[in-house]
N, C-alpha and C positions, 0 to 999 in steps of 0.2 A: 638631623638623624640624631637621638641620643646616645649616650656612651653605652647603655647596656644591649641597644640593638647591636651596635657594632660589635661589640663582644660575642653576641650569641652567634652573629655571622661567621665569625672567625672560628668559634669552637665547631660549628657545622662543617666547615670547608675543612678543618683536621681531621674530624672524626669520619666524614663519610667515604673517602676512598679505602679505610680499613673496614668499613662496614661492608662495601661494594665487594672486596675480596673475600671477606667470611662468608658472603651470601654466594657468590660463585662457587668455593669450595663445598659448601653444604649441597648446592644443586648437583654438583659433578659425584658426590659421595652417594647423594641418594639414587642418582642416574646409574652408577655402577652397583649399587645394592640391588635397585630392581633388575638391572639384566641378569646379574648371576644368579638371581631367585628364579627369574623367568627359564632359563637354560637348565636349573635343576629340576624344576617341576616339569618341564617339558621332556627330559630325559626319565623321569620317574615314570610318567604317565606312559612313555614309549616301552619301559621294560615291562609295566604291569601288562600293556597290550599284548607283548610278545611272551609273556609268561617267564622273564627272565631278570634275574635279580641285578641290579647295579653293583658292579665290584671294579678292581681296579686288574683283574687277571687279563683281558683283552688288551687293555693300554700300556700294561708292563710286557706284554709279549710273553706270557707264561702259558706253557703249555701243559694243561692238566692231565693227570695220569689217570688211565681207565681204571676204575675200581671195581666195576660189576665183573665177577668171576663167571668163567665158561659154565660150571656147575649151576649156577642160577639160572643161566639161559638154556639148561637143559643140552648142551651142545658138549661133546667131548671129541678132540681133535685124532682123527685116525690114520693122518700122514704129515709129513713134513710141509711146511708151507715154502715152495720157491716158486720158480718161473713155471715149472709145469704142473703143480698141483697144490690145493691146499683145501683139504677135505675134512669134513666133521661128521661124527654121528648124530644125527637131527632129533628132534623130539621124539621120545619114546612110543608115543602113541603112533607115529607114522611109521618109525623106525626104517628112515632111510638114511644113507650117506649122502649127504649134501656137500655143494661148494664148486671149486675149480678144477678140473682135471682134464687129461688129454688121453686121445684114443688114437690108435693107428689102425688102419683096416682099409676094405675095399668097397665100392657102392654095388647093392645087390636090390634088384626089385622083388619085393616079396608079394605073391599071390596071399590075400586074407579075404577075410568074410567080416562085414560090417552089419549093423542094424539093418540097412537096407540092400544088402547084398555084398555081391563078390567086389573088392577093390584092391589096389596094387600100390603098395606102400613103398615109399624110399626109405632104404635101410643102409647101414654100414656093419659088414661083417667084420668084428674086433678079432685083431691078431694081437695087439699089443697094446699097453698104454696104463694108466693108473689102476693098480690091482685092485685097491678097497673098492673103487668105484664098480670096476668089472665084475668083482665078486658081488657086490651087493645087487648089481641089476640082475645077475643071474639068478640070485636068491629069489629074489621077486617072482622070477619065471617058475622056478620050482615050487614056489609057495602058491602056484595057480594064477598069476598075473598074467592075462594074455597081451599087454602091451611089451613088444621085444619078444625075441625067442631064442631058443638055443639050436644050432645045426647040429647034424649026425657027426660033425667033428668035436662037439663040445666046445663050439665058439658061440659067443654071444652074437646075436643078430639084433642090432639098437635101431629102432625107428628114429628118423631125422626128418629133420625141416628144411627144405632148400628154397622155400618161396622168398624168405626175408634175406637171403644171399644174394650178392651182386654175380652179374653172369659168368665172370672169370673164377670165382669161387665155386659155382655150381658146377663149372665145366672139369674142374680140378677133382672134384668128389666124383662126378658121374663118369669121368674118363679113367679113375682109378681101378686096379685089378690086383689079384693077388700077387702078382709080380711087382707091380708098381702100386703100392699103398698110399694113400695119402693120410697127413695127421691133422686132427682137429682138436682145438682147444675148447672145451664146452664147459657150461656150468649145469649142474644137476639140479634140477628143479625140483621142489617138494611135490613129489605124485598128488595127484587128483582123487578123489573118490571115485567109486564105482560109477559104469556108466561111460566111461571115456570112448571115442572111436577108436577104431582098429588100428589106425594111422597115428594115434596120437603120440607123442614123444615126451620124454622127459628130459631131453637134452635141448640147451641153446647153443648153437655154435658161434662162438665167437671171433675164431681164428681158423684160417684153412691154410695148410702146408703143404 
């Protein structure tokens, strides 16, 4: 073996380990860059799909502030928001108080007439409760709406649904009397248009006491 060949082998043996380390580092760096790029592309695709911008608000647990005013949604609060009620004057085109309220009263079976003939409606004779809600329901009756009525004592007689309540709650309501009233937590729904059945209710009962 000549001298030049021996020298070349020594040089290769000295350089090769360094080249190997450099190659490994380059491979690792490329892998990291590719992985990070893939994650960012995936997040962007999911953000576009869900129509949500990518930002750090959620990651930093920052609670955004609600900036839409009540006037922009055409709602005006008509009562304080607490455990008993949270009522708003709704869309002016409908003109109804909406939201969460409470009614106290007793059960009454009301004879009425529907499109198909006589019917018997489940109702609550209201003796107390969220006054803005009671006043609004009365105002609808006085304007000619036939859902709900006002009795000879000027008390609101509000149609109610019992079918979606459990048996215990149904019995609490049907067993109530003027001397033993029942308390209902209700949600006032946006009234439907004309042509509703006689026993239609504007109220969803969510709690019975």
